[in-house]
VOBA-1610 file (N, C-alpha, C; in pm, whole numbers, padded with zeros to 5 digits, always signed):
BEGIN
Met+17682-00902-04729Met+17777-01011-04702Met+17744-01131-04790Ala+17846-01191-04851Ala+17824-01305-04939Ala+17775-01425-04858Ala+17689-01504-04924Ala+17637-01625-04857Ala+17751-01722-04832Arg+17745-01787-04715Arg+17849-01882-04679Arg+17836-02009-04762Ile+17949-02055-04819Ile+17949-02176-04901Ile+17954-02298-04812His+17866-02393-04840His+17865-02518-04765His+17972-02610-04821Ile+18073-02641-04739Ile+18185-02725-04783Ile+18144-02871-04779Pro+18171-02947-04885Pro+18138-03091-04886Pro+18211-03164-04773Ser+18155-03274-04730Ser+18215-03353-04623Ser+18348-03413-04669Thr+18436-03444-04572Thr+18563-03506-04608Thr+18542-03643-04672Thr+18440-03715-04627Thr+18411-03845-04688Thr+18377-03829-04836Met+18295-03730-04866Met+18257-03704-05005Met+18379-03664-05088Leu+18465-03582-05030Leu+18584-03538-05102Leu+18684-03651-05122Arg+18698-03738-05023Arg+18789-03852-05037Arg+18739-03947-05145Ile+18609-03965-05153Ile+18552-04049-05258Ile+18576-03986-05395Phe+18557-03855-05405Phe+18585-03786-05532Phe+18732-03801-05570Glu+18822-03779-05473Glu+18966-03787-05500Glu+19006-03926-05550Ser+18954-04029-05484Ser+18986-04166-05524Ser+18932-04196-05663Thr+18809-04156-05690Thr+18748-04181-05821Thr+18821-04105-05930Ala+18859-03980-05902Ala+18931-03900-06001Ala+19070-03956-06028Arg+19135-04007-05924Arg+19270-04062-05940Arg+19267-04189-06023His+19168-04275-05997His+19159-04402-06068His+19080-04391-06199Leu+18995-04287-06209Leu+18900-04276-06320Leu+18821-04405-06333Ser+18779-04456-06218Ser+18706-04582-06213Ser+18627-04590-06084Val+18496-04608-06096Val+18412-04628-05978Val+18447-04760-05910Thr+18475-04861-05990Thr+18506-04993-05934Thr+18630-04988-05846Arg+18737-04928-05897Arg+18862-04922-05820Arg+18849-04831-05699Ala+18773-04724-05713Ala+18749-04637-05598Ala+18670-04711-05490Ala+18574-04791-05531Ala+18495-04869-05435Ala+18584-04968-05361Asp+18674-05032-05433Asp+18767-05126-05368Asp+18856-05055-05268Glu+18906-04939-05305Glu+18998-04865-05217Glu+18926-04810-05094Met+18802-04768-05111Met+18728-04706-05000Met+18645-04807-04921Phe+18648-04934-04964Phe+18569-05039-04898Phe+18419-05004-04897Leu+18372-04957-05013Leu+18231-04925-05032Leu+18181-04996-05156Thr+18049-04995-05174Thr+17992-05052-05296Thr+18003-04950-05409Gln+17996-04999-05532Gln+17999-04909-05646Gln+17880-04815-05644Ser+17767-04865-05598Ser+17647-04782-05590Ser+17667-04667-05492Ala+17732-04696-05379Ala+17756-04590-05280Ala+17851-04484-05335Ile+17952-04528-05410Ile+18045-04433-05472Ile+17971-04343-05570Ser+17890-04404-05655Ser+17816-04328-05757Ser+17721-04228-05692Lys+17654-04267-05585Lys+17561-04177-05516Lys+17634-04058-05455Gln+17753-04083-05397Gln+17829-03974-05337Gln+17880-03877-05443Ile+17923-03930-05556Ile+17969-03843-05666Ile+17854-03758-05718Lys+17736-03821-05734Lys+17618-03747-05782Lys+17579-03638-05681Ala+17586-03672-05551Ala+17552-03574-05448Ala+17650-03457-05450Leu+17779-03487-05472Leu+17879-03380-05478Leu+17855-03290-05598Glu+17826-03351-05713Glu+17798-03271-05833Glu+17674-03185-05812Asp+17572-03238-05747Asp+17451-03160-05719Asp+17482-03044-05626Gln+17565-03071-05523Gln+17598-02967-05427Gln+17678-02854-05492Leu+17770-02891-05580Leu+17853-02791-05648Leu+17781-02727-05766Gly+17682-02797-05818Gly+17612-02747-05935Gly+17695-02757-06061Arg+17791-02848-06062Arg+17878-02865-06178Arg+17899-03014-06205Thr+17920-03047-06331Thr+17951-03185-06369Thr+18101-03207-06357Leu+18138-03310-06282Leu+18280-03338-06257Leu+18335-03449-06345Phe+18249-03541-06386Phe+18293-03657-06465Phe+18210-03671-06591Ile+18273-03724-06693Ile+18203-03767-06814Ile+18200-03918-06813Arg+18081-03976-06822Arg+18067-04121-06820Arg+18093-04176-06959Leu+18193-04265-06969Leu+18229-04328-07095Leu+18197-04476-07090Asn+18203-04542-07206Asn+18175-04686-07209Asn+18277-04765-07128Arg+18402-04720-07129Arg+18509-04794-07063Arg+18556-04730-06932Gly+18480-04639-06878Gly+18521-04579-06752Gly+18477-04435-06743Leu+18562-04352-06683Leu+18529-04212-06660Leu+18637-04121-06716Ala+18600-03997-06737Ala+18696-03892-06770Ala+18656-03769-06692Leu+18752-03692-06648Leu+18723-03569-06576Leu+18687-03457-06673Thr+18589-03378-06636Thr+18562-03255-06711Thr+18672-03155-06675Ser+18676-03043-06743Ser+18777-02942-06711Ser+18758-02891-06569Val+18632-02878-06527Val+18603-02837-06389Val+18648-02945-06291Gly+18618-03070-06326Gly+18658-03181-06239Gly+18809-03191-06225Glu+18881-03170-06337Glu+19028-03175-06335Glu+19084-03066-06244Ser+19029-02946-06258Ser+19075-02834-06176Ser+19045-02858-06028Tyr+18925-02910-06000Tyr+18885-02937-05862Tyr+18974-03045-05800Tyr+19006-03146-05879Tyr+19092-03255-05831Tyr+19230-03203-05794Arg+19287-03117-05879Arg+19420-03063-05851Arg+19421-02979-05723Glu+19309-02914-05692Glu+19300-02834-05570Glu+19275-02920-05447Ile+19190-03020-05460Ile+19146-03100-05346Ile+19251-03200-05300Ala+19318-03267-05395Ala+19411-03375-05361Ala+19517-03333-05259Pro+19591-03223-05282Pro+19693-03185-05182Pro+19634-03144-05048Leu+19512-03090-05048Leu+19448-03054-04921Leu+19417-03177-04838Leu+19373-03284-04904Leu+19345-03408-04832Leu+19473-03470-04777Val+19582-03462-04856Val+19711-03512-04807Val+19755-03432-04685Gly+19739-03299-04691Gly+19776-03215-04578Gly+19694-03246-04454Leu+19564-03272-04474Leu+19477-03307-04363Leu+19521-03439-04301Glu+19558-03535-04386Glu+19604-03665-04337Glu+19733-03650-04257Arg+19824-03568-04306Arg+19952-03549-04236Arg+19931-03480-04101Ala+19843-03379-04098Ala+19815-03310-03972Ala+19755-03406-03871Thr+19667-03493-03918Thr+19606-03592-03830Thr+19710-03691-03780Glu+19802-03732-03868Glu+19909-03823-03828Glu+19992-03764-03715Arg+20022-03634-03725Arg+20104-03571-03622Arg+20033-03568-03488Val+19901-03548-03491Val+19824-03548-03366Val+19816-03689-03309Val+19786-03786-03396Val+19775-03924-03350Val+19908-03974-03296Asp+20018-03924-03352Asp+20150-03968-03308Asp+20176-03932-03162Cys+20102-03834-03111Cys+20118-03794-02971Cys+20040-03884-02877Ala+19962-03975-02930Ala+19883-04065-02846Ala+19974-04165-02776Ser+19917-04244-02685Ser+19996-04337-02604Ser+20062-04444-02689Val+19999-04485-02799Val+20056-04585-02888Val+20075-04524-03026Ser+20199-04520-03072Ser+20230-04467-03205Ser+20239-04581-03304Lys+20207-04551-03429Lys+20217-04650-03535Lys+20327-04609-03631Leu+20402-04708-03676Leu+20514-04685-03766Leu+20505-04786-03879Thr+20489-04738-04001Thr+20478-04827-04116Thr+20605-04819-04198Leu+20671-04934-04217Leu+20801-04939-04283Leu+20797-05032-04404His+20861-04988-04511His+20877-05074-04629His+21013-05141-04621Val+21013-05274-04623Val+21136-05352-04611Val+21139-05456-04721Phe+21248-05462-04798Phe+21256-05567-04898Phe+21313-05694-04836Ala+21290-05805-04905Ala+21305-05937-04845Ala+21444-05964-04789Thr+21548-05941-04868Thr+21683-05979-04825Thr+21724-05906-04698Leu+21701-05775-04693Leu+21740-05699-04575Leu+21659-05742-04454Gly+21531-05768-04475Gly+21449-05814-04364Gly+21493-05948-04310Glu+21513-06043-04400Glu+21546-06180-04358Glu+21688-06192-04304Arg+21783-06124-04366Arg+21924-06144-04331Arg+21975-06045-04227Trp+21897-05943-04194Trp+21952-05844-04101Trp+21850-05787-04003Leu+21742-05729-04054Leu+21655-05649-03968Leu+21577-05730-03866Leu+21509-05836-03910Leu+21413-05903-03822Leu+21479-05970-03703Glu+21601-06018-03718Glu+21667-06081-03603Glu+21709-05978-03499Arg+21720-05853-03537Arg+21756-05746-03445Arg+21636-05671-03391Phe+21524-05682-03459Phe+21408-05600-03426Phe+21356-05619-03283Pro+21362-05739-03223Pro+21311-05753-03086Pro+21370-05652-02987Ser+21494-05609-03007Ser+21553-05512-02915Ser+21484-05376-02927Phe+21441-05340-03049Phe+21365-05216-03065Phe+21228-05228-03000Ala+21161-05341-03023Ala+21028-05362-02966Ala+21033-05358-02813Glu+21139-05413-02756Glu+21154-05412-02610Glu+21180-05271-02558Arg+21258-05195-02634Arg+21291-05058-02593Arg+21172-04964-02609His+21087-04991-02709His+20974-04901-02739His+20843-04980-02750Pro+20792-05030-02639Pro+20666-05106-02644Pro+20546-05020-02683Asp+20563-04887-02680Asp+20454-04795-02714Asp+20445-04768-02864Ile+20536-04826-02943Ile+20535-04805-03088Ile+20493-04933-03158Glu+20385-04926-03232Glu+20337-05041-03309Glu+20394-05032-03450Val+20478-05128-03485Val+20546-05126-03615Val+20478-05222-03711Arg+20452-05173-03831Arg+20394-05256-03937Arg+20494-05261-04053Phe+20528-05382-04094Phe+20620-05401-04206Phe+20542-05434-04333Thr+20585-05378-04444Thr+20526-05413-04572Thr+20637-05434-04673Ala+20618-05533-04759Ala+20715-05558-04866Ala+20667-05499-04997Met+20544-05445-04998Met+20487-05389-05119Met+20491-05237-05110Leu+20534-05173-05218Leu+20541-05027-05222Leu+20472-04979-05348Ser+20351-04925-05332Ser+20273-04881-05447Ser+20320-04744-05493Ser+20311-04721-05623Ser+20340-04588-05677Ser+20224-04493-05655Asp+20113-04547-05607Asp+19993-04469-05580Asp+20023-04368-05468Gly+19991-04242-05492Gly+20023-04138-05395Gly+19962-04158-05259Ala+19835-04202-05255Ala+19768-04221-05127Ala+19833-04333-05048Arg+19865-04443-05114Arg+19928-04556-05046Arg+20070-04519-05004Gln+20141-04446-05089Gln+20278-04407-05057Gln+20281-04321-04932Ser+20179-04239-04910Ser+20177-04150-04795Ser+20166-04225-04664Glu+20126-04353-04668Glu+20115-04432-04546Glu+20252-04478-04497Ile+20354-04476-04582Ile+20487-04524-04546Ile+20561-04416-04467Asp+20605-04452-04346Asp+20680-04358-04263Asp+20830-04364-04291Gly+20877-04476-04340Gly+21019-04491-04372Gly+21038-04616-04455Glu+21144-04618-04532Glu+21169-04735-04616Glu+21319-04757-04634Phe+21353-04880-04662Phe+21492-04916-04690Phe+21513-04914-04840Arg+21618-04847-04884Arg+21647-04837-05027Arg+21794-04868-05053Phe+21821-04910-05176Phe+21958-04930-05223Phe+21987-04823-05325Gly+22093-04746-05304Gly+22125-04640-05398Gly+22241-04556-05350Asn+22245-04431-05397Asn+22357-04342-05364Asn+22325-04247-05250Gly+22207-04259-05190Gly+22171-04177-05076Gly+22106-04045-05110Leu+22085-04018-05238Leu+22027-03890-05280Leu+21887-03913-05335Trp+21785-03877-05255Trp+21647-03887-05298Trp+21577-03756-05261Gln+21530-03687-05360Gln+21468-03556-05338Gln+21348-03568-05244Gly+21340-03477-05149Gly+21228-03475-05056Gly+21240-03575-04943His+21357-03636-04928His+21378-03738-04824His+21510-03714-04751Glu+21515-03759-04626Glu+21641-03770-04553Glu+21684-03916-04555Ala+21815-03941-04570Ala+21864-04077-04585Ala+21978-04104-04487Asp+21971-04216-04416Asp+22076-04261-04326Asp+22147-04380-04390Tyr+22278-04368-04413Tyr+22353-04481-04468Tyr+22364-04590-04362Leu+22343-04715-04404Leu+22350-04829-04313Leu+22476-04911-04339Phe+22485-04972-04457Phe+22598-05059-04493Phe+22578-05102-04638Gly+22669-05189-04687Gly+22648-05250-04819Gly+22736-05201-04930Arg+22822-05102-04904Arg+22906-05051-05014Arg+23018-05149-05050Glu+23059-05233-04956Glu+23166-05328-04983Glu+23111-05449-05057Met+23143-05460-05184Met+23097-05569-05269Met+23209-05671-05285Leu+23174-05799-05275Leu+23273-05906-05291Leu+23236-05996-05408Leu+23339-06044-05476Leu+23321-06149-05576Leu+23317-06282-05501Val+23212-06361-05522Val+23201-06489-05452Val+23169-06600-05551Ala+23208-06720-05513Ala+23182-06839-05595Ala+23181-06960-05505Ser+23118-07066-05551Ser+23120-07191-05477Ser+23248-07268-05510Pro+23304-07342-05414Pro+23422-07424-05444Pro+23396-07523-05557Ser+23272-07571-05567Ser+23241-07668-05673Ser+23254-07605-05811Leu+23213-07478-05825Leu+23227-07409-05953Leu+23374-07391-05990Leu+23455-07351-05894Leu+23597-07331-05921Leu+23664-07461-05960Lys+23622-07569-05897Lys+23680-07700-05930Lys+23637-07744-06069Arg+23512-07716-06105Arg+23459-07761-06234Arg+23519-07683-06351Val+23526-07551-06338Val+23577-07468-06448Val+23729-07456-06442Gly+23781-07437-06321Gly+23926-07437-06301Gly+23999-07315-06353Asp+24131-07312-06324Asp+24222-07209-06376Asp+24173-07067-06351Leu+24139-07037-06228Leu+24105-06900-06192Leu+24223-06843-06113Arg+24323-06795-06188Arg+24446-06748-06127Arg+24466-06597-06141Thr+24401-06539-06240Thr+24412-06395-06263Thr+24274-06340-06296Pro+24253-06208-06283Pro+24125-06150-06321Pro+24085-06182-06465Phe+24183-06201-06553Phe+24154-06234-06693Phe+24074-06365-06702Asp+24099-06458-06608Asp+24031-06588-06611Asp+23882-06578-06580Leu+23839-06464-06522Leu+23697-06447-06492Leu+23612-06452-06619Met+23673-06421-06732Met+23600-06415-06858Met+23549-06552-06901Arg+23605-06659-06847Arg+23562-06793-06886Arg+23449-06846-06798Tyr+23414-06770-06697Tyr+23312-06815-06602Tyr+23177-06749-06631Pro+23068-06816-06597Pro+22937-06749-06604Pro+22926-06646-06491Trp+22859-06535-06519Trp+22840-06428-06421Trp+22694-06423-06378Leu+22673-06388-06252Leu+22539-06370-06196Leu+22524-06223-06156Gln+22404-06169-06176Gln+22386-06026-06151Gln+22246-05998-06097His+22238-05907-06001His+22110-05856-05952His+22060-05755-06055Phe+21938-05775-06105Phe+21897-05690-06218Phe+21870-05546-06178Gln+21853-05519-06047Gln+21835-05381-06002Gln+21967-05316-05962Val+22077-05392-05974Val+22210-05339-05943Val+22302-05365-06063Pro+22269-05311-06179Pro+22343-05343-06301Pro+22484-05286-06304His+22512-05191-06214His+22643-05125-06215His+22750-05204-06141Ala+22715-05310-06068Ala+22811-05379-05982Ala+22931-05432-06060Trp+22903-05506-06167Trp+23014-05562-06246Trp+23094-05451-06314Asp+23026-05345-06357Asp+23098-05233-06419Asp+23196-05171-06320Glu+23154-05157-06195Glu+23243-05100-06094Glu+23364-05189-06070Leu+23342-05322-06068Leu+23454-05414-06049Leu+23551-05407-06167Ile+23495-05401-06287Ile+23579-05392-06407Ile+23663-05265-06405Glu+23599-05152-06370Glu+23670-05024-06368Glu+23780-05021-06264Ser+23762-05095-06154Ser+23861-05092-06045Ser+23968-05201-06060Thr+23955-05287-06160Thr+24049-05398-06180Thr+24109-05388-06320Pro+24227-05326-06335Pro+24284-05301-06469Pro+24293-05425-06557Glu+24333-05539-06500Glu+24348-05659-06583Glu+24213-05707-06635Leu+24109-05695-06552Leu+23975-05734-06597Leu+23923-05635-06700Ala+23953-05507-06680Ala+23912-05405-06778Ala+23976-05433-06914Ala+24104-05471-06913Ala+24172-05503-07038Ala+24111-05625-07104Ala+24070-05723-07022Ala+24010-05844-07077Ala+23876-05815-07143Thr+23796-05727-07084Thr+23665-05694-07142Thr+23680-05612-07269Lys+23791-05540-07283Lys+23815-05466-07407Lys+23860-05560-07519Ala+23927-05668-07479Ala+23975-05765-07579Ala+23862-05852-07632Gly+23760-05871-07552Gly+23646-05953-07593Gly+23527-05923-07505Pro+23407-05957-07549Pro+23287-05926-07471Pro+23284-06000-07337Ala+23232-05932-07236Ala+23215-05995-07105Ala+23107-06102-07114Pro+23112-06202-07028Pro+23008-06305-07029Pro+22869-06245-07009Gln+22769-06303-07073Gln+22632-06261-07054Gln+22587-06303-06914Ala+22547-06205-06833Ala+22513-06234-06694Ala+22370-06285-06682Ser+22351-06386-06598Ser+22216-06431-06561Ser+22161-06334-06457Met+22035-06296-06472Met+21977-06191-06388Met+21889-06250-06278Tyr+21896-06189-06160Tyr+21815-06232-06046Tyr+21754-06110-05980Glu+21632-06127-05929Glu+21561-06013-05869Glu+21597-05992-05724Phe+21634-06098-05652Phe+21662-06087-05509Phe+21801-06141-05478Tyr+21871-06074-05386Tyr+22003-06124-05346Tyr+21994-06261-05281Asn+21887-06288-05207Asn+21872-06420-05147Asn+21879-06530-05253Val+21809-06509-05364Val+21807-06608-05472Val+21942-06611-05543Leu+22000-06494-05565Leu+22130-06487-05632Leu+22237-06560-05552Ile+22234-06544-05421Ile+22332-06612-05335Ile+22313-06763-05340Arg+22187-06807-05340Arg+22161-06951-05351Arg+22212-07003-05486Ala+22196-06924-05591Ala+22246-06965-05723Ala+22398-06977-05722Ala+22465-06885-05654Ala+22611-06892-05645Ala+22654-07015-05567Ile+22585-07046-05458Ile+22618-07165-05379Ile+22598-07291-05462Ala+22496-07289-05548Ala+22468-07405-05634Ala+22569-07418-05749Gly+22660-07323-05762Gly+22762-07332-05865Gly+22721-07282-06001Leu+22620-07193-06004Leu+22570-07145-06133Leu+22655-07032-06190Gly+22742-06974-06110Gly+22826-06868-06163Gly+22893-06786-06055Leu+22973-06688-06099Leu+23036-06591-06010Leu+22936-06481-05979Ala+22935-06434-05855Ala+22840-06330-05816Ala+22911-06216-05745Leu+22860-06096-05764Leu+22905-05980-05688Leu+22794-05942-05593Val+22822-05948-05463Val+22719-05924-05363Val+22775-05838-05250Pro+22689-05764-05180Pro+22736-05693-05061Pro+22792-05792-04958Arg+22908-05761-04905Arg+22974-05853-04813Arg+22886-05884-04692Val+22805-05786-04651Val+22721-05805-04533Val+22626-05924-04548Trp+22590-05959-04673Trp+22494-06066-04695Trp+22557-06204-04702Val+22690-06214-04712Val+22752-06346-04730Val+22855-06378-04621Arg+22847-06310-04509Arg+22942-06338-04400Arg+22935-06484-04356Asn+22814-06533-04336Asn+22798-06671-04288Asn+22843-06772-04392Glu+22809-06747-04518Glu+22847-06841-04625Glu+22999-06845-04645Leu+23064-06731-04628Leu+23210-06728-04638Leu+23274-06801-04519Ala+23216-06780-04401Ala+23271-06843-04281Ala+23255-06995-04286Ser+23143-07042-04344Ser+23117-07186-04349Ser+23189-07255-04465Gly+23236-07177-04561Gly+23303-07236-04677Gly+23209-07266-04792Glu+23080-07235-04777Glu+22987-07255-04889Glu+23026-07167-05007Leu+23079-07049-04975Leu+23128-06957-05077Leu+23270-06915-05042Val+23347-06881-05145Val+23481-06827-05126Val+23494-06699-05208Asn+23599-06624-05180Asn+23623-06497-05247Asn+23743-06511-05342Pro+23720-06551-05468Pro+23831-06577-05561Pro+23921-06455-05581Leu+24048-06477-05572Leu+24149-06374-05596Leu+24136-06256-05500Cys+24058-06274-05393Cys+24034-06165-05296Cys+23978-06041-05366Leu+23901-06061-05471Leu+23850-05948-05549Leu+23723-05891-05487Gly+23711-05760-05497Gly+23593-05689-05453Gly+23604-05545-05497Val+23504-05466-05460Val+23506-05326-05499Val+23429-05245-05395Ser+23478-05125-05370Ser+23406-05031-05283Ser+23309-04953-05371Ser+23182-04984-05359Ser+23081-04928-05447Ser+23038-04789-05403Lys+22981-04715-05496Lys+22922-04585-05465Lys+22782-04601-05409Tyr+22732-04724-05407Tyr+22594-04749-05369Tyr+22589-04837-05244Gly+22483-04822-05169Gly+22467-04901-05048Gly+22324-04898-05000Tyr+22302-04951-04880Tyr+22169-04956-04822Tyr+22146-04836-04731Tyr+22029-04776-04746Tyr+21992-04657-04669Tyr+21853-04675-04609Phe+21831-04606-04497Phe+21695-04591-04446Phe+21650-04451-04482Val+21537-04442-04549Val+21493-04317-04610Val+21360-04274-04549Val+21351-04145-04514Val+21231-04091-04450Val+21185-03967-04526Pro+21056-03958-04561Pro+21006-03835-04623Pro+21028-03716-04530Glu+21062-03601-04585Glu+21094-03485-04503Glu+20981-03446-04408His+20856-03467-04451His+20745-03428-04365His+20719-03528-04252Lys+20796-03639-04250Lys+20779-03740-04145Lys+20892-03737-04041Val+20995-03659-04065Val+21115-03669-03981Val+21091-03626-03837Glu+20990-03544-03812Glu+20965-03497-03676Glu+20877-03591-03595Leu+20822-03694-03657Leu+20740-03790-03583Leu+20827-03861-03479Ser+20779-03867-03356Ser+20859-03926-03249Ser+20890-04072-03275Ser+20797-04145-03336Ser+20820-04286-03366Ser+20931-04302-03470Val+20933-04213-03568Val+21037-04217-03671Val+21173-04184-03609Gln+21177-04083-03524Gln+21303-04045-03460Gln+21358-04158-03375Ala+21270-04225-03301Ala+21314-04337-03216Ala+21370-04451-03300Phe+21302-04481-03412Phe+21348-04592-03496Phe+21480-04557-03563Arg+21496-04434-03610Arg+21621-04395-03674Arg+21739-04402-03577Leu+21717-04359-03453Leu+21824-04365-03353Leu+21867-04509-03329Trp+21768-04597-03311Trp+21798-04739-03289Trp+21867-04799-03411Leu+21818-04764-03530Leu+21871-04822-03654Leu+22017-04781-03675Arg+22048-04656-03646Arg+22187-04610-03660Arg+22280-04689-03568Glu+22235-04715-03446Glu+22315-04792-03352Glu+22342-04932-03406Glu+22237-04997-03456Glu+22252-05133-03508Glu+22342-05135-03632Ala+22328-05034-03717Ala+22412-05028-03837Ala+22558-05009-03801Arg+22585-04925-03700Arg+22724-04905-03655Arg+22783-05035-03602His+22704-05111-03526His+22751-05240-03475His+22786-05334-03590Thr+22701-05335-03692Thr+22725-05422-03808Thr+22852-05380-03880Gln+22871-05250-03902Gln+22991-05203-03970Gln+23117-05236-03890Thr+23108-05225-03757Thr+23223-05259-03672Thr+23259-05406-03685Lys+23158-05492-03689Lys+23183-05635-03704Lys+23245-05666-03840Leu+23199-05596-03944Leu+23255-05619-04078Leu+23401-05578-04084Ile+23436-05471-04013Ile+23575-05426-04013Ile+23662-05521-03931Gly+23607-05566-03818Gly+23686-05648-03727Gly+23694-05794-03763Arg+23604-05839-03850Arg+23601-05981-03884Arg+23627-06000-04032Arg+23738-06060-04065Arg+23771-06089-04204Arg+23772-06239-04224Glu+23676-06287-04300Glu+23667-06431-04323Glu+23782-06479-04412Pro+23814-06610-04405Pro+23917-06665-04494Pro+23876-06646-04640Leu+23966-06593-04719Leu+23938-06567-04860Leu+24020-06660-04946Ala+23962-06701-05058Ala+24031-06795-05147Ala+24108-06719-05253Ala+24235-06743-05261Ala+24316-06680-05365Ala+24313-06765-05490
//
């Protein structure tokens, strides 16, 4: 009978995985909350136990040997699987944890004011919100669900549509008074445009759906749009009279009702894109995720009903 192989500890393997992923003892130490010396000792102990060299020490960091590269490819998914299995067991405990990625505008203008009703309904679920989403695989695995803007198609995920497809052209009354003569879509060409840099298709969709504006853009170049990273900032820029903006109607209901913004020529477009709540396929069975999705769908339906039933005064 072959001698039984002594499997390295999970701590040792996690340290190896982190070091191999970063190719840096320093970054692995930061991630694991250990000293660089402790990381180096664990790597040396693992190499001694395996009888193989896993890393090549370079002046500017580390490189994996061919054995180390092969071992990393085998170990990394096993550690992820172990983490997921543990999550499923922990989820059955009396208090479940739910980590959600939420970007600023949706959190500030919609989610957080409604969240107390979820907390009251599910006091056994501890929710953690994060605005940062790392591309790092280990950090990404901590996210149970996230809010995204797009077409609803993300491989390996389930997506629930919330709202946001209805885009409106908005402007401040002061801008219209200053520039003047906004009587037809053709007149939009004389105004400055504002654009969310992660939603570059918005103006294109409006142009395609408005024949007179499409003809105007063919006759001459469209205005150069000023770019903004967040809808909150873009909306403030529109209120300040910096230009015309295309924004999801759900974000400007209050500004339209108060008169801070108006909807010139009643222009808008039904976009192919909107806001979704997205869950990795391996997380959909978690009871905390299921509870949050059920509550979120209810809140989204209420919001859509209000948008249909409430039409603010629009400026022609």
